C-alpha positions in Angstrom: 39.0 23.6 23.0 41.8 21.2 23.5 40.9 17.5 22.8 41.1 16.9 26.9 38.5 19.5 27.8 36.2 18.3 25.1 36.1 14.8 26.3 35.9 16.2 30.0 32.8 18.2 28.7 31.4 14.5 27.5 32.2 12.7 30.7 30.7 15.2 32.6 27.8 15.6 30.8 27.2 12.0 29.9 27.8 11.3 34.1 24.9 13.9 34.7 22.9 12.2 31.9 23.6 8.9 33.5 22.6 9.8 37.1 20.0 12.1 36.2 18.1 9.7 34.0 18.7 6.6 36.5 17.3 8.9 39.8 14.4 10.3 37.7 13.2 7.8 35.9 13.3 5.6 39.4 11.4 8.5 41.4 8.5 8.4 38.6 8.3 4.8 38.8 9.0 4.3 42.5 5.9 6.9 42.7 3.3 5.7 40.3 4.0 2.1 42.0 2.7 3.5 45.4 -0.7 4.6 43.2 -1.1 1.0 42.1 -3.0 2.6 39.1 -2.5 0.1 36.5 -2.5 2.5 33.7 -0.4 5.1 35.0 2.3 2.1 35.8 1.8 0.9 32.2 2.9 4.4 31.0 5.9 5.5 33.4 7.3 1.8 32.9 7.0 2.0 29.4 9.1 5.3 29.3 11.3 4.5 32.1 12.7 1.2 29.7 12.8 3.9 26.7 14.6 6.1 28.6 17.4 3.2 29.7 17.4 2.4 26.4 17.7 6.1 24.8 20.0 7.8 27.4 21.0 5.4 30.3 22.7 2.8 27.9 24.9 5.3 25.8 25.6 7.2 28.6 27.1 3.9 30.4 29.0 3.3 27.4 30.6 6.9 27.5 31.5 7.0 30.9 34.2 4.4 31.1 35.5 5.2 27.6 36.0 8.9 28.1 37.0 8.4 31.7 39.6 6.0 30.7 40.8 8.6 28.0 40.9 11.1 30.4 43.1 9.1 32.8 45.4 8.4 29.6 46.0 11.9 28.3 46.2 13.1 31.8 49.1 10.9 32.8 47.9 9.5 35.6 48.7 5.7 36.3 45.9 3.4 36.0 46.8 1.9 39.4 45.7 5.7 41.2 43.8 4.7 44.5 40.9 6.8 43.6 40.6 5.8 40.2 40.7 2.2 41.0 38.0 2.9 43.8 35.8 4.7 41.0 36.0 1.8 38.6 35.0 -0.6 41.2 32.2 1.5 42.2 31.1 1.9 38.7 31.3 -1.6 38.0 29.5 -2.3 41.2 26.6 0.1 40.5 26.6 -1.9 36.7 26.0 -5.1 38.2 23.1 -3.8 40.3 21.7 -2.0 36.9 21.9 -4.8 34.8 19.0 -7.0 36.8 17.2 -3.8 37.2 17.0 -3.2 33.2 15.8 -6.9 33.1 13.4 -6.0 36.0 12.1 -3.0 34.3 11.3 -4.5 31.2 9.5 -7.5 32.9 7.6 -4.9 35.0 6.7 -3.0 31.7 5.8 -6.2 30.1 3.2 -7.1 33.3 1.8 -3.9 33.6 0.7 -3.8 30.0 -0.6 -7.5 29.9 -2.8 -6.3 32.9 -3.8 -3.3 31.1 -4.9 -5.3 27.7 -6.8 -7.5 29.8 -8.2 -4.6 31.6 -7.2 -5.8 35.0 -7.3 -3.2 37.6 -4.9 -5.2 39.7 -1.1 -6.3 38.9 0.1 -9.7 39.4 1.9 -10.5 42.5 5.0 -11.2 40.6 4.9 -7.5 39.5 5.2 -6.2 43.1 8.2 -8.7 43.7 10.1 -7.4 40.7 9.1 -3.9 42.0 10.9 -4.6 45.6 14.0 -6.1 44.0 14.3 -3.2 41.8 14.0 -0.7 44.5 16.8 -2.7 46.6 19.2 -2.8 43.7 18.8 0.9 43.3 19.7 2.2 46.4 23.4 0.9 46.3 23.5 1.7 42.7 23.0 5.4 43.5 25.1 5.4 46.2 27.6 4.0 44.4 27.5 6.7 41.7 27.4 9.2 44.3 30.6 8.0 45.4 32.2 8.0 41.9 31.0 11.6 41.8 33.0 12.4 44.8 36.3 10.4 43.7 36.1 12.4 40.3 35.6 15.7 41.9 37.7 15.2 44.9 40.3 12.9 43.8 41.5 12.2 47.2 44.9 10.5 48.1 43.6 7.1 49.5 
């Protein structure tokens, strides 16, 4: 296998890990929040935060490194419109993701604290964080879907 195909495989797999882990963990936290079950929310929030550390964060780093390496190896100009658009959307998604990580950590901490006190209700601050977390997730996922489209179709914009 050529170096280009090896890097391209790494790029595709890391994009699947990035978006797949993000979507999967968001789905579970979104659903468990609707149960309002403090025990379940605490466990899911804990694993969502861990998944971000273990899977999402490495993929977030691998994506631009491998993507820009592929651009260089393929000889595309850095100013190619679909590449500029993909990078811009990736940065936008990242700007949404950073506060989401902070919110998730806060949500996990609030849920763990409530569970340790044997509270059956989470504080209103938890639900405010959950709402911001959800609002930031929608545009980030839309941006990543657009990045997928750009990578696959490579349109002449």
